N, C-alpha and C positions, 0 to 999 in steps of 0.2 A: 127889381127884375133885374134891375142897371148893375148897382152895385153886385148882385150874384154869380152874372157875367164876371165883372172885373175878376170877384177871390177866386172863379174855379179858372179865368185864363193864364191867371201869373202861376200858378204850379204847372200849366200846358205847358208855357215858357219858358217856367225856370226846369224840366225836364228836358224839354227843344234843346237845352244851354248847353244843358251836361251834357247831352247824347253827342251832341255839335264838340266839344271839348271834348270825351272820349275820342269819339272818331278820329278827331286831327291828333291827340295825343299815341293812336295807336298805331296810327300811320305815318308818324315824325319815329318809332321806333322801330317800323320796318324796314323804313330807309334806312339807319341808323344803323340796325344790323346788320346792312348788307355792307353797307360802310364800312363799316367797322371785319366783316369776314372780305372782302375785296384786300380789306389794309393785314389780314394775320396771312390770309391766301401766301403769298411768299414763304412765310418764316414755318407755317404747316409742311409748305410744298418741302422744304430745306431739312427740315425735320424728316420725312418720308424718305431722304435718301443719305444712311448713314455714311458715316468715313467707314469703310475695312479697313483694321487694323492689322500692320504688318506684323506681328509680333517676333524679338529676339533678332529684327533686321540687321544684318549684318551688311553694316557701307564700304566698309573697305575691299570686301569680298563682292561687290556689288557694281560689275562693269557697266562704263556706260551704255549704253543705248548703241544701234550700228542703224544710222536712218539713211538711208538713198532714194532721196524723193524725188532726184533729177531721172526726166524722161526726154527722147528724140528729139521732142518739137514743143521749144515753153509754147503757151498757150497763159496769160492774167486769166483767172481764175480764182472762187473763194476757195476753192476746192478744201470743203467744212468735213468733216466728220467725230460722229455721237463723243463721248468720252462723258468721263462720271466726274464725279466731285472725289472721288479718290485718289483720281492722278491728276490736282492740279498741282501737287511740287515735288521732286523725283529729285533722292538724293543716289549720289551713288559715289565712289572711288574716289572723285575728285572733288570731294564735297570741301572739306580743310581746305586744302588751298586754292580751290578759289572764292573760300568766303575770307580765309585770310588776304584775296588779292581785292576783294574787294572792300574789304576794309579801310585799308590801305588809302584807295580808289576816295574812298568817303572821304577822309582824311584830309586827302590832298585835293581834291577838284571845288568841294563843296556844292554849294549852286550849278555848277556843271549838270551834277549828277544826283544831284535830287530838289526835289521842288516841288509849292503847290500855288495856287490860285485860290481868292476871299472867295469862298463857294465850295469847298473839294476838303475842308477838317471834317466835315460829320466824315465822307467817303473814308479816310484814311483813320480816322476814330474809329468804322467799323473793323478794315481790311485790319487793322493790330489788331482785336480783339478776335479776328473768325479764324487768323493764321496761329496766335501763340494760347488763346484760350480754350477753343474749338477744332482744332483740324490740325497743328504736328502733335500734340499728346495722344489726339485720338489714335492719328495712322503711321505714327513712329512710338509710341510708348513707351520702347528701348532706347530711345536717343532725345525723348522731351518731355518735360515732366514737368507739374504744378502740383507745387509745395501745400500739404494739405490745408495752412488756414484758408486758399486759395489766391495769393496776394500774390505769386513770386513764378517766375518761368522760367527752367534749367534747363539751356542746352548742354545734354554731358557728353556733347564733343569740342566743345568750344568755350566748354566753363562756366561762360559768363549766365549772367542773368538781366532779368528784366522782370521790372513790375507789371501787373496783368489788368492795371490797368492804363491804358491809352497815356503819353505823357499831356501838360498843355501845352508843350512846345513842338506842334507839327511838325518840322524837320527832324527829331527829333527821332519824332517813331517813326518817320521817312524811312531815318539812317538805322535803326534798329530790327527793321524789315530786312532793308539792303545785307548789314552780314548773318540774318539769322538764317537765310533762305538764296540757295543760286539765283531763281527767276526775278529777270526784271519786272518789277510791275507800273504799268499807266491805269490809270483812274480813269476813266468819260463820265461825259451827266449828258443829259439832250438836254436842249436847246433849242429857241425856233429857227438856229441857222444848221443846224445838227448834232451832230454827239460832239463835243471838245475834252479835249485832254484836262484834267483839271489840278491832277498832281501825279507824282513819278518818283521812280527810285530809280536808275537803269545807269548797273555800271559797262556791258558788256556791249552798247552800241556799235555796229553792222558800217560805220561810216557817218552817224550824222551827230551833231550835237544834239545831244536828246531833250538840253535845256531849252534849246528855243523851238520845239512840237508844245513847250505847255503853255494854255490858253486858247489853244487851235483846233480846230473845226477837224476832220476825218479826210477829209477835202483836202484843205490846206496842208497838212501834214503829206496827202503823200500828191502833193501837186508837182512833185520832180519825177514821178513814177511815171512810166512811160502808158500809155492808152488805158490810164484809171480811170478815165470817164468809162470802157465798159463795164466797170461792175462799181461803180460809187453808187448809181443809186441803187442796186440789191447790198450794198453791204450797210449805208442806212437802214433802208431796209428790213437788213434781219440786225440788228442792234435793235431796233427799236421794238420789233418782237421776242425778243431772245427772254427768257420764262428763268426766272428760280431756280436756281436746282438742274436745268438744262446745260451742262456743260459741253462744249463745242473745243476740237483739236483740229491746227494744222500744221501744215511745215512748210516753211523758208529755204531756198539752198543758195551760193552764188560762192565765189572763192577770190582766195586772198592770198600773197606773196609776201606773208608776216605770217610774222608769233604772236600779237597782240590781238589781247580778248575787249580793250579799249580802244577802238580807234572810231574818233571822230568824224573826221575824213578820211578822203583817197580812194578807198573801198567804191565808191560809185563818182559814175563820168555826170555829171550835173552841163545844163546848157548856159555854156560861156566858158566850159574849163578849159583847159592847154593839156595836150596828151602826145604821148607818144606811140605809134602802133609798133606794136607786136615786137614790145621789149624784152631781153635779155635779163631772165627770173635765176632765182636760187629756185631748182629745182625741191630742196629739201627744208624750203621755210615756206613750200607754197600749200594751199588747206582745205578741204572743201569744209566752208562754214554751212553750219546747219542751225535755223531754230526750232525749237519745238513751242509752237504757239498755240494758248488754249485764250479761249472768251466764256467767262462764265459773269451771273451781272449778284450781287449781293440784295441782300432782301429791304436790310432797313432803308436806305436810303436809293438802293437800285442803280447805284451805279453801274458800269458793267466794268469787270478789270478785265484787261489785255494784258497775258502775263506771257513770256519767251524763256522758255532755257534753251542757254546755246551750244552748241559742238562745234567740237577739231578731228577734222582728219586728214592726214595728211595722202594727196597725192599719190603716194607711194604704196600707203593700205590698198587704196582702192584700187590701185593696179594689181598690187599681189595676191590681193581677192577676186583679182578675173577680170574684174569689173572696165577696167581700161578703157578699150574700144566703145564702151554701151556708154561709159563716162564721157570721152571725148565725142561723140555721134548728140548729148546732149550741151555739152558748149556751143557746139556749132548751131543747136538749134535754138540757141538765147536768139539771135538771127533769123527764126522764120518762126510760123506761127503766126498769132492775133496781135502780140507786140516787138516787133520787128526792132525797135529800141532798148528793145534787155543788154540786144551783143553791144551796145557803146553805156549805156548806164548802169551795166554793172562791169564795166571795167574788160570785159572780154576781148577785145581791141586791142589791149596792152598787151594780157600772158595771153588770150588763146591759143596763135599757133603753137607757139612753144609749150603750152598744157597740152597741147593735143597732141603732137607732137611726141611728147614723153610716152601719153598715157598708151600712143599705139606702137610704141618700139618694141 
């Protein structure tokens, strides 16, 4: 009888073992499917928002946008607006002149206008592939194309051709991006200390050395900005929650009293800088400088792309549009609102009086 019990117990134990293994295997597969689904969902979301093509787009007759974001009182806010993936890159009548300028700056200034830190390589490669292979030929099919074998990207405006495979030299990849689109590009990745800059190509900085931002967190990058602490937490939270396929935009404005698009110093006054109040200025070389800024998340590396396109409008143009008094109010409004330090930081202490007098004359 004892032997019979043993004989019947062995199959029962074997069955229980098989059931246990089957249960564990099924549970592992469920967990794995959930993980894969989470990893694939950004890509699926990206595909659900296709790029709207601009067929037969005539860049030479596409006028630059008229952005007039100034208000009577300046408040430091995120001022985020919804955007679409299609609007990531803007091309207009200034494209070729700006691209030629950028190519010269990239050759002359090197690491001042492009660079990356270890760990940023993958996001640069992803951005390279997205812009040259996925975005530009789809958005502007008459301007950018891919060869039949899929190996070559062609810019029909400049005549430049590049491999669709990102080069091993990450700086070369950044230079190619810099001479293909007019937007300046910063890539950020999340870390325990906050979102930090891991790569960039920036030819049109408005009063800062772009290379000095590399490897720094948002808080460190914005340290000179008056009252930034008011939006620091909300900015970090927003960056952390930004989903793939959810694009946003905002605008920023300042005034400059020269014609340079590349300006690594002088547009801003920081603590310790010397300056002269109410300087004499050449009004013919004084401009409203506006940035159209966008934020989007790349699906694979999860890096955030911060890009901005710079516009210059002469203050004479603003006045001719009948907006002189409104713009003068906005200039004086830099000293009001929740960030009064902007009056000095944006250098209005130097040019504000003269510009307002002209705008109201």
